[in-house]
Structure formats: structure tokens, C-alpha cells
All heavy atoms as atom14 arrays in JSON, in Angstrom:
{
  "sequence": "MLDPFKGHRFLRGGILLAVRWYCRFPLSYQDVTDLLSKRSVMVGRATVFR",
  "atom14_mask": [
    [1, 1, 1, 1, 1, 1, 1, 1, 0, 0, 0, 0, 0, 0],
    [1, 1, 1, 1, 1, 1, 1, 1, 0, 0, 0, 0, 0, 0],
    [1, 1, 1, 1, 1, 1, 1, 1, 0, 0, 0, 0, 0, 0],
    [1, 1, 1, 1, 1, 1, 1, 0, 0, 0, 0, 0, 0, 0],
    [1, 1, 1, 1, 1, 1, 1, 1, 1, 1, 1, 0, 0, 0],
    [1, 1, 1, 1, 1, 1, 1, 1, 1, 0, 0, 0, 0, 0],
    [1, 1, 1, 1, 0, 0, 0, 0, 0, 0, 0, 0, 0, 0],
    [1, 1, 1, 1, 1, 1, 1, 1, 1, 1, 0, 0, 0, 0],
    [1, 1, 1, 1, 1, 1, 1, 1, 1, 1, 1, 0, 0, 0],
    [1, 1, 1, 1, 1, 1, 1, 1, 1, 1, 1, 0, 0, 0],
    [1, 1, 1, 1, 1, 1, 1, 1, 0, 0, 0, 0, 0, 0],
    [1, 1, 1, 1, 1, 1, 1, 1, 1, 1, 1, 0, 0, 0],
    [1, 1, 1, 1, 0, 0, 0, 0, 0, 0, 0, 0, 0, 0],
    [1, 1, 1, 1, 0, 0, 0, 0, 0, 0, 0, 0, 0, 0],
    [1, 1, 1, 1, 1, 1, 1, 1, 0, 0, 0, 0, 0, 0],
    [1, 1, 1, 1, 1, 1, 1, 1, 0, 0, 0, 0, 0, 0],
    [1, 1, 1, 1, 1, 1, 1, 1, 0, 0, 0, 0, 0, 0],
    [1, 1, 1, 1, 1, 0, 0, 0, 0, 0, 0, 0, 0, 0],
    [1, 1, 1, 1, 1, 1, 1, 0, 0, 0, 0, 0, 0, 0],
    [1, 1, 1, 1, 1, 1, 1, 1, 1, 1, 1, 0, 0, 0],
    [1, 1, 1, 1, 1, 1, 1, 1, 1, 1, 1, 1, 1, 1],
    [1, 1, 1, 1, 1, 1, 1, 1, 1, 1, 1, 1, 0, 0],
    [1, 1, 1, 1, 1, 1, 0, 0, 0, 0, 0, 0, 0, 0],
    [1, 1, 1, 1, 1, 1, 1, 1, 1, 1, 1, 0, 0, 0],
    [1, 1, 1, 1, 1, 1, 1, 1, 1, 1, 1, 0, 0, 0],
    [1, 1, 1, 1, 1, 1, 1, 0, 0, 0, 0, 0, 0, 0],
    [1, 1, 1, 1, 1, 1, 1, 1, 0, 0, 0, 0, 0, 0],
    [1, 1, 1, 1, 1, 1, 0, 0, 0, 0, 0, 0, 0, 0],
    [1, 1, 1, 1, 1, 1, 1, 1, 1, 1, 1, 1, 0, 0],
    [1, 1, 1, 1, 1, 1, 1, 1, 1, 0, 0, 0, 0, 0],
    [1, 1, 1, 1, 1, 1, 1, 1, 0, 0, 0, 0, 0, 0],
    [1, 1, 1, 1, 1, 1, 1, 0, 0, 0, 0, 0, 0, 0],
    [1, 1, 1, 1, 1, 1, 1, 0, 0, 0, 0, 0, 0, 0],
    [1, 1, 1, 1, 1, 1, 1, 1, 0, 0, 0, 0, 0, 0],
    [1, 1, 1, 1, 1, 1, 1, 1, 0, 0, 0, 0, 0, 0],
    [1, 1, 1, 1, 1, 1, 1, 1, 0, 0, 0, 0, 0, 0],
    [1, 1, 1, 1, 1, 1, 0, 0, 0, 0, 0, 0, 0, 0],
    [1, 1, 1, 1, 1, 1, 1, 1, 1, 0, 0, 0, 0, 0],
    [1, 1, 1, 1, 1, 1, 1, 1, 1, 1, 1, 0, 0, 0],
    [1, 1, 1, 1, 1, 1, 0, 0, 0, 0, 0, 0, 0, 0],
    [1, 1, 1, 1, 1, 1, 1, 0, 0, 0, 0, 0, 0, 0],
    [1, 1, 1, 1, 1, 1, 1, 1, 0, 0, 0, 0, 0, 0],
    [1, 1, 1, 1, 1, 1, 1, 0, 0, 0, 0, 0, 0, 0],
    [1, 1, 1, 1, 0, 0, 0, 0, 0, 0, 0, 0, 0, 0],
    [1, 1, 1, 1, 1, 1, 1, 1, 1, 1, 1, 0, 0, 0],
    [1, 1, 1, 1, 1, 0, 0, 0, 0, 0, 0, 0, 0, 0],
    [1, 1, 1, 1, 1, 1, 1, 0, 0, 0, 0, 0, 0, 0],
    [1, 1, 1, 1, 1, 1, 1, 0, 0, 0, 0, 0, 0, 0],
    [1, 1, 1, 1, 1, 1, 1, 1, 1, 1, 1, 0, 0, 0],
    [1, 1, 1, 1, 1, 1, 1, 1, 1, 1, 1, 0, 0, 0]
  ],
  "atom14_positions": [
    [[129.06, -29.61, -81.79], [129.57, -30.68, -81.02], [128.84, -30.69, -79.68], [128.63, -29.65, -79.08], [131.04, -30.52, -80.86], [131.7, -31.65, -80.08], [133.47, -31.45, -80.22], [133.96, -32.4, -78.87], [0.0, 0.0, 0.0], [0.0, 0.0, 0.0], [0.0, 0.0, 0.0], [0.0, 0.0, 0.0], [0.0, 0.0, 0.0], [0.0, 0.0, 0.0]],
    [[128.44, -31.86, -79.19], [127.78, -31.95, -77.93], [128.69, -31.87, -76.74], [129.83, -32.35, -76.79], [127.07, -33.28, -77.82], [125.9, -33.53, -78.78], [125.39, -34.93, -78.72], [124.81, -32.5, -78.52], [0.0, 0.0, 0.0], [0.0, 0.0, 0.0], [0.0, 0.0, 0.0], [0.0, 0.0, 0.0], [0.0, 0.0, 0.0], [0.0, 0.0, 0.0]],
    [[128.29, -31.17, -75.68], [129.09, -31.04, -74.5], [128.69, -32.12, -73.47], [127.57, -32.11, -73.0], [128.87, -29.66, -73.83], [129.7, -29.41, -72.62], [130.66, -30.19, -72.44], [129.46, -28.44, -71.94], [0.0, 0.0, 0.0], [0.0, 0.0, 0.0], [0.0, 0.0, 0.0], [0.0, 0.0, 0.0], [0.0, 0.0, 0.0], [0.0, 0.0, 0.0]],
    [[129.58, -33.09, -73.19], [129.26, -34.19, -72.29], [129.02, -33.72, -70.84], [128.51, -34.45, -70.07], [130.43, -35.14, -72.43], [131.53, -34.28, -72.87], [130.91, -33.18, -73.74], [0.0, 0.0, 0.0], [0.0, 0.0, 0.0], [0.0, 0.0, 0.0], [0.0, 0.0, 0.0], [0.0, 0.0, 0.0], [0.0, 0.0, 0.0], [0.0, 0.0, 0.0]],
    [[129.44, -32.53, -70.52], [129.29, -31.98, -69.14], [128.12, -31.06, -69.02], [127.9, -30.5, -67.91], [130.57, -31.28, -68.74], [131.77, -32.18, -68.75], [132.6, -32.23, -69.79], [132.03, -33.0, -67.66], [133.69, -33.09, -69.81], [133.1, -33.84, -67.61], [133.93, -33.89, -68.73], [0.0, 0.0, 0.0], [0.0, 0.0, 0.0], [0.0, 0.0, 0.0]],
    [[127.34, -30.91, -70.07], [126.15, -29.99, -69.98], [125.13, -30.53, -68.96], [124.84, -31.7, -69.01], [125.5, -29.86, -71.35], [124.39, -28.91, -71.36], [123.79, -28.72, -72.72], [122.65, -27.74, -72.72], [122.05, -27.58, -74.02], [0.0, 0.0, 0.0], [0.0, 0.0, 0.0], [0.0, 0.0, 0.0], [0.0, 0.0, 0.0], [0.0, 0.0, 0.0]],
    [[124.67, -29.7, -68.09], [123.66, -30.06, -67.14], [124.17, -30.69, -65.87], [123.45, -30.99, -64.92], [0.0, 0.0, 0.0], [0.0, 0.0, 0.0], [0.0, 0.0, 0.0], [0.0, 0.0, 0.0], [0.0, 0.0, 0.0], [0.0, 0.0, 0.0], [0.0, 0.0, 0.0], [0.0, 0.0, 0.0], [0.0, 0.0, 0.0], [0.0, 0.0, 0.0]],
    [[125.53, -30.82, -65.77], [126.15, -31.38, -64.51], [126.27, -30.28, -63.52], [126.54, -29.11, -63.85], [127.47, -32.0, -64.81], [127.34, -33.34, -65.46], [127.06, -33.48, -66.79], [127.43, -34.56, -64.97], [127.01, -34.77, -67.1], [127.23, -35.47, -66.0], [0.0, 0.0, 0.0], [0.0, 0.0, 0.0], [0.0, 0.0, 0.0], [0.0, 0.0, 0.0]],
    [[126.18, -30.62, -62.23], [126.26, -29.68, -61.12], [127.65, -29.13, -60.92], [127.87, -27.99, -60.54], [125.74, -30.35, -59.88], [125.82, -29.48, -58.66], [125.21, -30.18, -57.49], [125.54, -29.45, -56.32], [125.49, -29.96, -55.12], [125.17, -31.2, -54.92], [125.79, -29.2, -54.07], [0.0, 0.0, 0.0], [0.0, 0.0, 0.0], [0.0, 0.0, 0.0]],
    [[128.67, -30.0, -61.13], [130.07, -29.63, -60.85], [130.74, -29.2, -62.09], [130.4, -29.56, -63.25], [130.76, -30.82, -60.18], [130.17, -31.16, -58.86], [129.29, -32.22, -58.73], [130.44, -30.39, -57.73], [128.7, -32.52, -57.54], [129.88, -30.7, -56.53], [128.99, -31.77, -56.41], [0.0, 0.0, 0.0], [0.0, 0.0, 0.0], [0.0, 0.0, 0.0]],
    [[131.82, -28.48, -61.93], [132.58, -27.99, -63.07], [133.35, -29.09, -63.75], [133.65, -30.11, -63.13], [133.56, -26.93, -62.62], [133.0, -25.63, -62.03], [134.09, -24.71, -61.51], [132.19, -24.91, -63.06], [0.0, 0.0, 0.0], [0.0, 0.0, 0.0], [0.0, 0.0, 0.0], [0.0, 0.0, 0.0], [0.0, 0.0, 0.0], [0.0, 0.0, 0.0]],
    [[133.58, -28.92, -65.0], [134.28, -29.88, -65.78], [135.61, -30.33, -65.18], [135.94, -31.51, -65.15], [134.49, -29.31, -67.2], [135.52, -29.99, -68.01], [135.81, -29.17, -69.28], [135.55, -30.12, -70.36], [135.07, -29.91, -71.52], [134.61, -28.7, -71.8], [134.87, -30.83, -72.41], [0.0, 0.0, 0.0], [0.0, 0.0, 0.0], [0.0, 0.0, 0.0]],
    [[136.39, -29.4, -64.72], [137.7, -29.66, -64.11], [137.57, -30.56, -62.9], [138.38, -31.49, -62.69], [0.0, 0.0, 0.0], [0.0, 0.0, 0.0], [0.0, 0.0, 0.0], [0.0, 0.0, 0.0], [0.0, 0.0, 0.0], [0.0, 0.0, 0.0], [0.0, 0.0, 0.0], [0.0, 0.0, 0.0], [0.0, 0.0, 0.0], [0.0, 0.0, 0.0]],
    [[136.59, -30.31, -62.06], [136.38, -31.15, -60.86], [135.98, -32.58, -61.2], [136.51, -33.5, -60.53], [0.0, 0.0, 0.0], [0.0, 0.0, 0.0], [0.0, 0.0, 0.0], [0.0, 0.0, 0.0], [0.0, 0.0, 0.0], [0.0, 0.0, 0.0], [0.0, 0.0, 0.0], [0.0, 0.0, 0.0], [0.0, 0.0, 0.0], [0.0, 0.0, 0.0]],
    [[135.21, -32.71, -62.18], [134.79, -34.06, -62.64], [135.97, -34.84, -63.2], [136.23, -35.97, -62.84], [133.66, -33.97, -63.68], [132.37, -33.4, -63.01], [133.32, -35.37, -64.24], [131.27, -33.0, -64.01], [0.0, 0.0, 0.0], [0.0, 0.0, 0.0], [0.0, 0.0, 0.0], [0.0, 0.0, 0.0], [0.0, 0.0, 0.0], [0.0, 0.0, 0.0]],
    [[136.73, -34.17, -64.07], [137.87, -34.8, -64.64], [138.94, -35.15, -63.64], [139.55, -36.22, -63.69], [138.41, -33.95, -65.79], [137.6, -33.79, -66.97], [138.19, -32.76, -67.95], [137.35, -35.1, -67.68], [0.0, 0.0, 0.0], [0.0, 0.0, 0.0], [0.0, 0.0, 0.0], [0.0, 0.0, 0.0], [0.0, 0.0, 0.0], [0.0, 0.0, 0.0]],
    [[139.13, -34.29, -62.63], [140.08, -34.52, -61.58], [139.72, -35.77, -60.77], [140.57, -36.64, -60.53], [140.19, -33.35, -60.66], [141.24, -33.38, -59.58], [142.65, -33.49, -60.18], [141.16, -32.15, -58.73], [0.0, 0.0, 0.0], [0.0, 0.0, 0.0], [0.0, 0.0, 0.0], [0.0, 0.0, 0.0], [0.0, 0.0, 0.0], [0.0, 0.0, 0.0]],
    [[138.41, -35.89, -60.42], [137.99, -37.02, -59.64], [138.13, -38.34, -60.42], [138.6, -39.36, -59.85], [136.53, -36.84, -59.21], [0.0, 0.0, 0.0], [0.0, 0.0, 0.0], [0.0, 0.0, 0.0], [0.0, 0.0, 0.0], [0.0, 0.0, 0.0], [0.0, 0.0, 0.0], [0.0, 0.0, 0.0], [0.0, 0.0, 0.0], [0.0, 0.0, 0.0]],
    [[137.83, -38.33, -61.69], [137.91, -39.52, -62.49], [139.39, -39.89, -62.71], [139.77, -41.04, -62.6], [137.21, -39.27, -63.87], [137.59, -40.37, -64.83], [135.7, -39.1, -63.68], [0.0, 0.0, 0.0], [0.0, 0.0, 0.0], [0.0, 0.0, 0.0], [0.0, 0.0, 0.0], [0.0, 0.0, 0.0], [0.0, 0.0, 0.0], [0.0, 0.0, 0.0]],
    [[140.23, -38.88, -62.89], [141.66, -39.12, -63.09], [142.25, -39.79, -61.82], [143.01, -40.77, -61.91], [142.37, -37.8, -63.34], [143.85, -37.97, -63.65], [144.55, -36.68, -64.03], [143.91, -35.99, -65.11], [143.46, -34.69, -65.0], [143.6, -34.0, -63.92], [142.83, -34.13, -66.02], [0.0, 0.0, 0.0], [0.0, 0.0, 0.0], [0.0, 0.0, 0.0]],
    [[141.96, -39.23, -60.68], [142.47, -39.86, -59.42], [141.99, -41.25, -59.22], [142.72, -42.09, -58.87], [142.04, -39.0, -58.21], [142.84, -37.75, -58.04], [144.11, -37.46, -58.52], [142.41, -36.61, -57.24], [144.49, -36.21, -58.11], [143.5, -35.65, -57.39], [141.32, -36.28, -56.54], [143.43, -34.44, -56.69], [141.26, -35.08, -55.85], [142.31, -34.13, -55.94]],
    [[140.72, -41.44, -59.49], [140.12, -42.8, -59.22], [140.67, -43.83, -60.19], [140.97, -44.94, -59.78], [138.58, -42.71, -59.35], [137.99, -44.06, -59.02], [137.84, -44.48, -57.74], [137.57, -44.88, -60.04], [137.33, -45.72, -57.41], [137.01, -46.16, -59.73], [136.89, -46.53, -58.41], [136.33, -47.76, -58.13], [0.0, 0.0, 0.0], [0.0, 0.0, 0.0]],
    [[140.93, -43.45, -61.4], [141.42, -44.4, -62.4], [142.95, -44.61, -62.32], [143.43, -45.68, -62.61], [141.02, -43.94, -63.82], [139.33, -44.05, -64.22], [0.0, 0.0, 0.0], [0.0, 0.0, 0.0], [0.0, 0.0, 0.0], [0.0, 0.0, 0.0], [0.0, 0.0, 0.0], [0.0, 0.0, 0.0], [0.0, 0.0, 0.0], [0.0, 0.0, 0.0]],
    [[143.65, -43.58, -61.93], [145.11, -43.66, -61.9], [145.65, -44.33, -60.63], [146.64, -45.05, -60.65], [145.69, -42.21, -62.01], [147.19, -42.09, -61.87], [147.92, -42.84, -62.96], [149.34, -42.65, -62.86], [150.17, -43.56, -62.27], [149.68, -44.61, -61.74], [151.43, -43.32, -62.22], [0.0, 0.0, 0.0], [0.0, 0.0, 0.0], [0.0, 0.0, 0.0]],
    [[145.04, -44.08, -59.47], [145.54, -44.57, -58.18], [144.55, -45.55, -57.59], [143.35, -45.47, -57.86], [145.77, -43.41, -57.28], [146.72, -42.38, -57.8], [146.27, -41.19, -58.27], [148.12, -42.64, -57.89], [147.15, -40.19, -58.81], [148.98, -41.71, -58.39], [148.5, -40.49, -58.85], [0.0, 0.0, 0.0], [0.0, 0.0, 0.0], [0.0, 0.0, 0.0]],
    [[144.98, -46.46, -56.76], [144.09, -47.37, -56.09], [143.35, -46.76, -54.97], [143.66, -46.95, -53.76], [145.02, -48.52, -55.6], [146.31, -47.85, -55.39], [146.39, -46.75, -56.44], [0.0, 0.0, 0.0], [0.0, 0.0, 0.0], [0.0, 0.0, 0.0], [0.0, 0.0, 0.0], [0.0, 0.0, 0.0], [0.0, 0.0, 0.0], [0.0, 0.0, 0.0]],
    [[142.38, -45.86, -55.27], [141.66, -45.11, -54.28], [140.21, -45.57, -54.2], [139.63, -45.96, -55.19], [141.64, -43.63, -54.64], [143.0, -42.92, -54.72], [142.85, -41.55, -55.27], [143.64, -42.87, -53.37], [0.0, 0.0, 0.0], [0.0, 0.0, 0.0], [0.0, 0.0, 0.0], [0.0, 0.0, 0.0], [0.0, 0.0, 0.0], [0.0, 0.0, 0.0]],
    [[139.61, -45.48, -53.0], [138.21, -45.73, -52.87], [137.44, -44.46, -53.15], [138.01, -43.35, -53.26], [137.94, -46.23, -51.44], [138.15, -45.17, -50.5], [0.0, 0.0, 0.0], [0.0, 0.0, 0.0], [0.0, 0.0, 0.0], [0.0, 0.0, 0.0], [0.0, 0.0, 0.0], [0.0, 0.0, 0.0], [0.0, 0.0, 0.0], [0.0, 0.0, 0.0]],
    [[136.11, -44.58, -53.21], [135.3, -43.36, -53.41], [135.43, -42.43, -52.25], [135.48, -41.19, -52.47], [133.83, -43.77, -53.6], [133.52, -44.61, -54.8], [132.83, -45.81, -54.69], [133.97, -44.28, -56.08], [132.56, -46.61, -55.77], [133.75, -45.07, -57.19], [133.03, -46.22, -57.03], [132.79, -46.99, -58.1], [0.0, 0.0, 0.0], [0.0, 0.0, 0.0]],
    [[135.61, -42.97, -51.07], [135.78, -42.11, -49.88], [137.12, -41.38, -49.97], [137.22, -40.16, -49.6], [135.75, -42.88, -48.59], [135.86, -42.04, -47.37], [134.67, -41.04, -47.24], [133.52, -41.46, -47.38], [134.98, -39.79, -47.03], [0.0, 0.0, 0.0], [0.0, 0.0, 0.0], [0.0, 0.0, 0.0], [0.0, 0.0, 0.0], [0.0, 0.0, 0.0]],
    [[138.16, -42.01, -50.47], [139.45, -41.38, -50.62], [139.37, -40.21, -51.63], [139.92, -39.12, -51.39], [140.52, -42.38, -51.12], [140.87, -43.46, -50.14], [140.69, -43.22, -48.92], [141.34, -44.5, -50.57], [0.0, 0.0, 0.0], [0.0, 0.0, 0.0], [0.0, 0.0, 0.0], [0.0, 0.0, 0.0], [0.0, 0.0, 0.0], [0.0, 0.0, 0.0]],
    [[138.71, -40.45, -52.73], [138.54, -39.33, -53.7], [137.72, -38.2, -53.11], [138.07, -37.02, -53.28], [137.89, -39.88, -55.0], [137.57, -38.77, -55.97], [138.75, -40.89, -55.66], [0.0, 0.0, 0.0], [0.0, 0.0, 0.0], [0.0, 0.0, 0.0], [0.0, 0.0, 0.0], [0.0, 0.0, 0.0], [0.0, 0.0, 0.0], [0.0, 0.0, 0.0]],
    [[136.67, -38.5, -52.31], [135.87, -37.49, -51.67], [136.71, -36.71, -50.71], [136.62, -35.49, -50.69], [134.7, -38.17, -50.93], [133.91, -38.88, -51.85], [133.83, -37.12, -50.28], [0.0, 0.0, 0.0], [0.0, 0.0, 0.0], [0.0, 0.0, 0.0], [0.0, 0.0, 0.0], [0.0, 0.0, 0.0], [0.0, 0.0, 0.0], [0.0, 0.0, 0.0]],
    [[137.58, -37.33, -49.98], [138.44, -36.66, -49.01], [139.44, -35.74, -49.74], [139.69, -34.57, -49.29], [139.22, -37.62, -48.18], [138.28, -38.41, -47.19], [137.19, -37.97, -46.93], [138.74, -39.48, -46.7], [0.0, 0.0, 0.0], [0.0, 0.0, 0.0], [0.0, 0.0, 0.0], [0.0, 0.0, 0.0], [0.0, 0.0, 0.0], [0.0, 0.0, 0.0]],
    [[140.02, -36.25, -50.83], [140.93, -35.39, -51.58], [140.25, -34.15, -52.17], [140.81, -33.07, -52.21], [141.61, -36.2, -52.69], [142.61, -37.24, -52.21], [143.0, -38.16, -53.41], [143.88, -36.6, -51.68], [0.0, 0.0, 0.0], [0.0, 0.0, 0.0], [0.0, 0.0, 0.0], [0.0, 0.0, 0.0], [0.0, 0.0, 0.0], [0.0, 0.0, 0.0]],
    [[139.05, -34.35, -52.71], [138.31, -33.21, -53.24], [137.95, -32.18, -52.14], [137.96, -31.0, -52.39], [137.08, -33.68, -53.99], [137.31, -34.41, -55.3], [136.03, -35.02, -55.84], [137.92, -33.45, -56.31], [0.0, 0.0, 0.0], [0.0, 0.0, 0.0], [0.0, 0.0, 0.0], [0.0, 0.0, 0.0], [0.0, 0.0, 0.0], [0.0, 0.0, 0.0]],
    [[137.61, -32.72, -50.94], [137.18, -31.78, -49.89], [138.39, -30.9, -49.45], [138.18, -29.78, -49.04], [136.66, -32.57, -48.69], [137.65, -33.27, -48.03], [0.0, 0.0, 0.0], [0.0, 0.0, 0.0], [0.0, 0.0, 0.0], [0.0, 0.0, 0.0], [0.0, 0.0, 0.0], [0.0, 0.0, 0.0], [0.0, 0.0, 0.0], [0.0, 0.0, 0.0]],
    [[139.56, -31.43, -49.58], [140.76, -30.61, -49.32], [140.97, -29.48, -50.33], [141.66, -28.48, -50.05], [142.05, -31.48, -49.26], [142.03, -32.36, -48.05], [143.27, -33.18, -47.98], [143.18, -34.09, -46.72], [144.35, -34.89, -46.57], [0.0, 0.0, 0.0], [0.0, 0.0, 0.0], [0.0, 0.0, 0.0], [0.0, 0.0, 0.0], [0.0, 0.0, 0.0]],
    [[140.34, -29.64, -51.49], [140.33, -28.6, -52.52], [139.0, -27.8, -52.5], [138.67, -27.14, -53.47], [140.54, -29.22, -53.87], [141.86, -29.8, -54.08], [142.04, -30.34, -55.43], [143.37, -30.84, -55.68], [144.16, -30.38, -56.65], [143.76, -29.45, -57.47], [145.37, -30.89, -56.76], [0.0, 0.0, 0.0], [0.0, 0.0, 0.0], [0.0, 0.0, 0.0]],
    [[138.31, -27.86, -51.38], [137.02, -27.14, -51.19], [135.9, -27.5, -52.12], [135.1, -26.74, -52.47], [137.29, -25.64, -51.26], [138.22, -25.26, -50.29], [0.0, 0.0, 0.0], [0.0, 0.0, 0.0], [0.0, 0.0, 0.0], [0.0, 0.0, 0.0], [0.0, 0.0, 0.0], [0.0, 0.0, 0.0], [0.0, 0.0, 0.0], [0.0, 0.0, 0.0]],
    [[135.9, -28.79, -52.6], [134.82, -29.31, -53.43], [134.11, -30.34, -52.52], [134.63, -31.42, -52.25], [135.39, -29.99, -54.68], [134.23, -30.55, -55.54], [136.18, -28.99, -55.52], [0.0, 0.0, 0.0], [0.0, 0.0, 0.0], [0.0, 0.0, 0.0], [0.0, 0.0, 0.0], [0.0, 0.0, 0.0], [0.0, 0.0, 0.0], [0.0, 0.0, 0.0]],
    [[132.9, -29.97, -52.11], [132.14, -30.86, -51.27], [131.21, -31.78, -52.05], [130.29, -31.32, -52.75], [131.26, -30.01, -50.32], [132.09, -29.18, -49.41], [133.11, -30.24, -48.39], [134.35, -29.11, -47.85], [0.0, 0.0, 0.0], [0.0, 0.0, 0.0], [0.0, 0.0, 0.0], [0.0, 0.0, 0.0], [0.0, 0.0, 0.0], [0.0, 0.0, 0.0]],
    [[131.58, -33.04, -52.08], [130.76, -34.07, -52.78], [130.66, -35.27, -51.9], [131.46, -35.45, -50.97], [131.42, -34.5, -54.13], [131.47, -33.32, -55.11], [132.77, -35.07, -53.92], [0.0, 0.0, 0.0], [0.0, 0.0, 0.0], [0.0, 0.0, 0.0], [0.0, 0.0, 0.0], [0.0, 0.0, 0.0], [0.0, 0.0, 0.0], [0.0, 0.0, 0.0]],
    [[129.71, -36.09, -52.15], [129.55, -37.33, -51.39], [130.08, -38.54, -52.15], [130.37, -38.42, -53.36], [0.0, 0.0, 0.0], [0.0, 0.0, 0.0], [0.0, 0.0, 0.0], [0.0, 0.0, 0.0], [0.0, 0.0, 0.0], [0.0, 0.0, 0.0], [0.0, 0.0, 0.0], [0.0, 0.0, 0.0], [0.0, 0.0, 0.0], [0.0, 0.0, 0.0]],
    [[130.21, -39.63, -51.45], [130.72, -40.86, -52.13], [129.83, -41.27, -53.26], [130.33, -41.77, -54.31], [130.85, -42.0, -51.12], [132.02, -41.89, -50.24], [132.05, -43.02, -49.3], [130.82, -42.97, -48.46], [130.61, -43.71, -47.44], [131.45, -44.61, -47.04], [129.52, -43.6, -46.75], [0.0, 0.0, 0.0], [0.0, 0.0, 0.0], [0.0, 0.0, 0.0]],
    [[128.54, -41.17, -53.06], [127.57, -41.53, -54.11], [127.75, -40.69, -55.37], [127.62, -41.2, -56.51], [126.18, -41.46, -53.61], [0.0, 0.0, 0.0], [0.0, 0.0, 0.0], [0.0, 0.0, 0.0], [0.0, 0.0, 0.0], [0.0, 0.0, 0.0], [0.0, 0.0, 0.0], [0.0, 0.0, 0.0], [0.0, 0.0, 0.0], [0.0, 0.0, 0.0]],
    [[128.06, -39.46, -55.17], [128.29, -38.57, -56.33], [129.52, -39.02, -57.13], [129.52, -39.03, -58.37], [128.46, -37.08, -55.87], [127.29, -36.71, -55.13], [128.61, -36.15, -57.04], [0.0, 0.0, 0.0], [0.0, 0.0, 0.0], [0.0, 0.0, 0.0], [0.0, 0.0, 0.0], [0.0, 0.0, 0.0], [0.0, 0.0, 0.0], [0.0, 0.0, 0.0]],
    [[130.58, -39.3, -56.43], [131.8, -39.83, -57.08], [131.52, -41.11, -57.79], [131.97, -41.32, -58.86], [132.95, -39.95, -56.04], [134.16, -40.54, -56.71], [133.28, -38.61, -55.4], [0.0, 0.0, 0.0], [0.0, 0.0, 0.0], [0.0, 0.0, 0.0], [0.0, 0.0, 0.0], [0.0, 0.0, 0.0], [0.0, 0.0, 0.0], [0.0, 0.0, 0.0]],
    [[130.76, -41.96, -57.17], [130.35, -43.27, -57.8], [129.67, -43.06, -59.08], [129.94, -43.71, -60.08], [129.52, -44.05, -56.82], [128.94, -45.27, -57.41], [129.73, -46.41, -57.66], [127.59, -45.36, -57.74], [129.22, -47.55, -58.21], [127.08, -46.51, -58.31], [127.87, -47.63, -58.51], [0.0, 0.0, 0.0], [0.0, 0.0, 0.0], [0.0, 0.0, 0.0]],
    [[128.73, -42.12, -59.15], [127.94, -41.91, -60.37], [128.81, -41.26, -61.43], [128.69, -41.47, -62.56], [126.77, -40.94, -60.06], [125.68, -41.67, -59.32], [124.48, -40.76, -59.21], [124.04, -40.89, -57.83], [123.71, -39.93, -57.09], [123.79, -38.72, -57.5], [123.37, -40.14, -55.83], [0.0, 0.0, 0.0], [0.0, 0.0, 0.0], [0.0, 0.0, 0.0]]
  ]
}
């Protein structure tokens, strides 16, 4: 089975958390970036967008 997260810089849990927040709540990319930074995950808005 192929791993859809293979080759990504961030851990699977971090990616899924960002996507879950963005899809579940009316948040902007900056809001998601701010929430992740409070969990010590440093990403930019463009990274969340991609």
C-alpha cells in the first residue's frame, strides 16, 4: 500500500491536524499557522495552503 505522506517534511499527525482544523472550523491559513505554532510546529501560511 502506498503511503500518501512519504517524502513530506512534516509528520503525518501534524498534517492531519492542520487539515482537520482548516476543514472543520472557519479558519484562515494564518489562523491554522498560529494554532500550530502554539504546539511548537513552525510552518508558514504557504505551507498550510499547499
